[in-house]
N, C-alpha and C positions, 0 to 999 in steps of 0.2 A: 569517754564522755565527750559529747559534741557541743560546740557553740559557747560553752561557758567554762571558766576556770573553777577549780574545786572550792575556792574561797568566795566565789561570786554567786549570789542568788538572784535569779531573774524574777521580776515582779510582773505578774500577769493580772491585769485588772479587768474584772468582769462586771463592773458597776452598770454598764450599759446593756448587759444581757441578764445575768443572774440578779443583779440589783434591781433592774426594772421589772423583774418578775414578782417583786413584792406587791401584794394586792394594794392597788391604789397608787403605785409609784410610777405609773406610765409617764414618759417624758415626750415632749414634742420633738420634731425633727431638729429645730434650731438649738434646743437645749442639749440634745445628744451631741451635736457637732461642737457646741461650746465646751461641754465637759470633756470630750475627747481631746480637744485642743489643749485644755489645761493639763490633762494627764500626760500628753506628749511633751509639753513644756517642763513638767515636773520630772520627767525621765523614766516613766513607766516603760518596761521592755516590750510588753505585748498588751494590746488593747482588744479585748473581745467586744466588738462593736455591736453585736446583736445576733439575731437568728434570722438570716435572710429570707428563708422560706415562710416565716411566720405571717408576713403580711407585706403588701407593696410598700408600706411606710418603713418597715424594718429594712427591707432591701435597699430602699433609697438612702436611708441614713447610713447603712454600712458602706454603700458605694461611695457616698460623698466623703465619709471619714477616711476611707481607703485612699482617696485621691489627695486629701489634705494633710495627712500626718507626715511629719518630716523625719522623725527618728524611730518611732515605735513600729513594731510589727503590728499589722491589723489582721484580726482573726474573725472568722465567721463560724458559727455553730451549725452542725448538721447531724441529723439522726443517721443511723446506718441504713441509708436508702440513697440510691443513685440520684433521684430528683433533688433531695436535700443537698447532697454534695455538689451537684452541678450548679445549683442556685447559689450556694455559698461561694463557689469559685467565681461565678459571674460578678458577684459583689466585691470580693476582695482582690481580684486580679489586678485592679488598678493601683494597688498599693506598691510602694517601693519594696516592701518586705511582706508579702501576703502569707497567711497561714489558714489552712482548713482544720477545723476541730470537729472530729466525728466521734460519736459515742454510742454505747449500747449498755443496757442494764444487765449485769452478769450474775447477780445474786439469785437464789432460788425464787424469791418472790417476783423479781423482775423477769426472769425467764418464763414464769407462768403467764405474765402479761403478754409477752411476745409470742407465746406458744411455741417456743423453740427448745429442743433438748440441748444438751451440751455440744453434741456433734454439729447440730444445725446452727447453733450460735457461733461455734468456731469457724464454720464455713462462711457465715455472714461477715464476721470480723475480717477474715482474709480477703474476701471479695471487695468489701467496702473500703478498707484501708488501701488496697491495691488500686482501686478506682481513684481515690483521692491522690495517691502518690503519682499516678499518671498525669495529674493536672499540675501538681507542684511538689517540690522536694521538701516542703515545710509542712509536715502533717502531724497533728496531735491526735492521739487516740485516748479516750477515757473509758474506763471500766466503771460505769455508774453503779453505786452501791457496793464499791469494791470491798469496804471493810466488813460487809456481811456476806461476801462471796467465799465459798470453800477455797482454802489456800491452794490446793492442787489445781483446781480449775482456774483460779486467778493466774497462777504461774503459766498455765497452758495458754490462756488468752493473751497474756502479755507477750509471750514468745511468738505467737502467731502474728500479733500486730507489729512487732519488731521486724520479723522476717518479711512482712508485706510492705515495709517501708516507712513505718511511723518513726519520727525522729524525737518526739516527746511522748512520754507515757504518763498519763495523769491517773492518780489513784484517789478518787473522791470518797470522802466520808459523807455521803449524800444526806444521811438523816441525823448527823451529829451524834452517832452512837458510840464511837470509839473513845479510848482514853489515850493520853500521851505515850505511855509505854507501848501500847498496842500499835499506835500509829507508826512509831519508830520501828517496831519489830517487822511490820508488813513491808516497809520500804527496804529494810536491811535484808529480809528474806528474798525479795525480788532481785535486788542487786547481786546478791551472792549466788542465787540458784538458777536464774533464768539465763540461758545462752544469749549473748549479744547485749546484755544489760549495760555493759560498759561502753556501748556505742551510742546510747541515747540519754536524754535528760529525763529524770523522773520528777514529776510534779505532784503537788498535794493541793486538794481543794476540800476545805473543811467547813461544815456547817456548825452552828452554835447552839444546837438544841439543848445541850447539857452545859453550856457555858464554857466549853473547852476548845473552841475552834483555834484560837491563837496558839494555845499551848500545844495542840495536836500538830499544827503546821510547823512550829519551831522544832518539835520532836522529830518530825519527818526530815527536816533539814539536817539535824544532827546525825541522822541515820544515812544521809546521802542524797536526799532530794535536793534539786537545785532550781526549782521553780515553785513559787507560792502563788496560788490563785486567791485573790482577795477582792474586796470592794471598799470604796470610801465609806466611812462610818459603819462598816460591817453590814451594809444594806443587803437584803436578800430574802430568799424564801423563808417562811416561818420565823425562827429566831435570828436569821441572818447568817452571814459568812464570817470568815476571818477578816478582820479589819486591816486595811493596808497600813494605816497610821500606827497600829499596834505592833505589827511585825517589824516595820522599818525602825521604829524607835526602840524596840526591845533589842534588836541587833546593834543599834548604835550605842545605847546606854550600857548594855552588858556584852560589849565586845571582848571582854576578858574570858567569858565562857562560851560566847557565840562569835568566833572570829570570822564573821562573814560580812560581805559588803554588798550593797545595792547601788544602782545609779540614781537613786531618788534624791531630789533636792527637797529635803525635809522642811525647809522654810516655806514651802508652798502648800504644806498640808492643811493649815488652818483655813486659808481662803477656799481651797477646794472642798473642804468639809462643809463650809458654809454654803457654797454654791449647790452642792449635791442636796443638802438639806432643804434649800429653798425650792429647787426645781422638782424634787421628788415629793415634797409635802411631808416628809418624815423628819420632824425636829430631832435634834441630838439631845439625848437626856443630859441633865446637868452634871451627873456624876460619871459620864462616859469617859473612859481612859483617853488621855492625850487631848481630845478635842472638846470635851464637855466644858460647860461654863465654869464649873467648880474645880476643874482639874488643877488649876493654879491658884485657887482661892483658899484662904486660911481664916478661920473664925475664932477658934479657941485661943485663950490667952497664952497658953504654953506655946502653941504653934506660932502665933503672931510675934511673941517675944523672940523665939528662935529665929524666925525669918528676918527680923530687924537686925539681929546680931550676925547672922550668916545664912544666906539663902539656901545653902546646901544642907542645912539642918533638916529641912522638911521637903526639899525639892530635889529629885534625882535628875532633872533636866531643866533647862531654862525655857521660859515661855517663848523667847525669840528663836529657839531651836526649831520650833514648828510654825514660825511666822506670826506668833501672837504678840501684839504690842498693846500697851496699856491703852484703854479707851480714853481718848482725849476730847475735851470740848473745844473743837476748833472751828466748827461750822455754825452759822446762824443766819438770821434774815439779812444781814449786811454782806454776807459772803457772795463772791461773784462766780461767774462760770469757770474761770481758770482755776480757782481754788477748789470748786466742786469736782472738776475733771481730775485734778491732781489727787484729791482725796479718794475718789473712786478708783483711780489707777492703783493707789496704795492698797486698796481693799480687793484688788484683783479684777476690776471691771474696765474693759477697754471700749470706749464709746465713740461712734462717729459723730460728726457735727449735728446731724439731724436728731440722733438719739439723745445727745447731750441737751439739745434745745428742749425736747419733750420732758426729760428728767428734771431739768432745771426749773421748769414751771411747777412741777409737782413738789420739788424741794422747797421752793419759795412758799408754796401753800402750806407745807408742813412746818416750815420755820416760823410762819406767822401764827401757827397754833401752838407751837411748843417753845418754851423758854430755852431749852437746851437740846441740841441735836447731837446725838452720839453716833459712833460707828455703827452700832446695832440698828439705829434708826435708818441709816442710809442703806444698810444691807436689806432691811425689811422693805424699804422703798423700792430698791432694785428687784427684789423678789416679787413684789406686787406688780411691777412693770413687766417682768418676764412671764409670769403666770397668766397674765391677761392677753399677752401678745399672741396673735394668730388664731385665737379662738373667740371671735366676737359675734357669733350668731345671736347671743343674748348679751345685752349690755344694760347696766343700771343707768337710768336717766334721772329719776327723782325718787325720793322716798321721805316720808314723814311718819314718825312713830309717836304714839301717845302712850305713856306709862305712868304708874303711880299706884297709890293704895286704893283709889276709888274704883278703878277698873270699869269695864273690861279694857285690857290693853289692845291697841289697834295699830294698823299699819296701812298707810296709803302709798302705793308704789306705782311708778311708771317704768316699764321696761321697753327697750327696743329689741324686738324679736324678728330676726331676719329683715331688719330695716323698718318694721312697722311698730308704731307706738301702741302699747297695750297698758291699760290701767286697771287696778284692783284695789278694793278696800276690804280688809279682813281684820278679824279679831283673833286673839289667842291667849294662852296661859303665859303671859309675859311678853315683852316686846320682841324677843327673838323668835318665839313661837309664832307670833302674829306675822312677823316678817317672812318666815319660812312658809307660812300658809299662803301668803300673797304670791310667793314664787311658785308654789304648787298650782295655784289657780291660773296664773299667767302662762306657765309652761307645764302643762299636765304631764305627769310621769308616774311610774310605779316604783321608783327607786326608794329604798329604805335608808334612812339616816343612820349609818353605822357608827359614826364618830362625830362629836362636836367638841372642840377643844379650844380654849382661850388661854393665852399667856401674854403677859406684858413684856414688851421688848426691852424697856429700860424702867427705871424707878420713877415714881412721882405720879400725881394724879393726871398729868397731861401726857403720860406715856402712850406710845402707840400700842394697840392690842393686835397681836397676830392671831388670827382665827384659822383653824384647820377643820375642814369638813370632809367626811368620807361618805360616799353614796354607794349603795349596792343594788344592782338590778340584774336579775337573771344570770347571776354568777359573775357579772362584770363589776369590778370595784374601781372607783376613781376617787382621787383626792383633790380638793381645792384649798387654796390658801390665799389670804389677803390680810393687809394691815391697814389700820386707820386709827386715829385718835378717838374716833367714835366706835365703840365696840359693836354696836348693832349694825352700823354701816359695813364694818369689816366682816361681820357675819354674813350679811347679804352678798357681798362681793365674793367671799369664799365659796358660798353655795352656788353662785352663778358660775364661778370658775369651774367647779365640779360638774355642773350641768353641761357646760360647753365641752368638757372632756368626755362626758358620757355620750354626747351626740357623736363624737368622733369614734369612740369605742364601739358603738352600736354597728358601725360599718367595718370593724376590724375583726378578723378571724385569726386564730393561732393554732398550731399543732397541739394535739392533746398531751403529748409526752415531752417534757423539757428536761434537760440535763441538770444535775446539781452536784 
């Protein structure tokens, strides 16, 4: 076994690649660099920074991340094609510890797509892994849809990849089909029966279609895998991936039966979870393990009584273990810049002087409208700040909405579109519908509103509303998010945020086949 001890499990985070493949979860260049930096600081072993050949934007992001990371290996994904592999290397070669990750689908259904028989695929694997190994000695190979690949052929392909120079062999459960016992059996079979298996690291990459991703990943580790591929908040294709926070805390809490270690600083988990949720537009459900709002909440009388007497009665981990502190009312309209900077740093935000100046103005505006400013309000404020940054082709200048029982509800709106002021007056079935009709008139498009979601950031009638909007146009899906104490204003800003992302996505192309 190379690179890692038997009791140490490498954490391979693919939030910026597989996570960003979630429909609507596309991140900006600056957001990707920010998340990568936080992952590096947390102690992630490998950061899969993107798919360099997918677009010039992906290539640029992977390149910059490779240059900036101080501890983590930086990995670029590549299909089994020389062009993909060369492009990935051009992006990651700047890293202190670069890695190329190349893959091909080995199951019968995936072989049908590539129109390769078993012999043809075996030859392709040999040639492409060899090509990658000629560029770097850190090569990962993945057998996409491995859990539905015939065992004998899977063993054959793994042996070929090892002989060609792969140092990490990844066994993905691409469609979330397998169960924990099967996951363990596959890893155990490969380690015991494939020549050279003791010279490489086996990895597991599990999707959550049946809700068993974390269990499957941990079962694979028990069988000998020493790398888990995962994402923050379990973000990813369809039902998502193994969640980083779940595997890390499972090994920490149940070290008695899973005596494995990672280099993760678990106290940074909560802040990173919040940042990924804000930049991706995918809110964390309240009952999500570890990072959900209700994960450390207790309502029933029996639970509350037990907690008051002994916290261990109903909590197997402490909130502070994952960096969660009690929400405190410490900010208000009388708070100064120094206090705001300190509070934001505690929440995981590092701001330059100019950024702080801009945020402070918005904070004061918020504090004048709210009696109580909570941590969640500040997180929403920062989320709104980052989602609007860099995508200002369309900006909201003014809006006025008329609503009530008499109807019709109407909206008068002024937008700045590419620097030009445009005005519209529209009606609709309610104030939000009227607002969205105004946006459609001012920025004509054929996108379908696939999701409109509102939730209050904190309690009270003066709470900020965070609105999420998802638009779909010609197969392109984008998400927008914004917060405001006025729900209709937040709705307009979220829709505008999505429109700006859609304009960017119209110019972006990506390969048809992505690994999972």
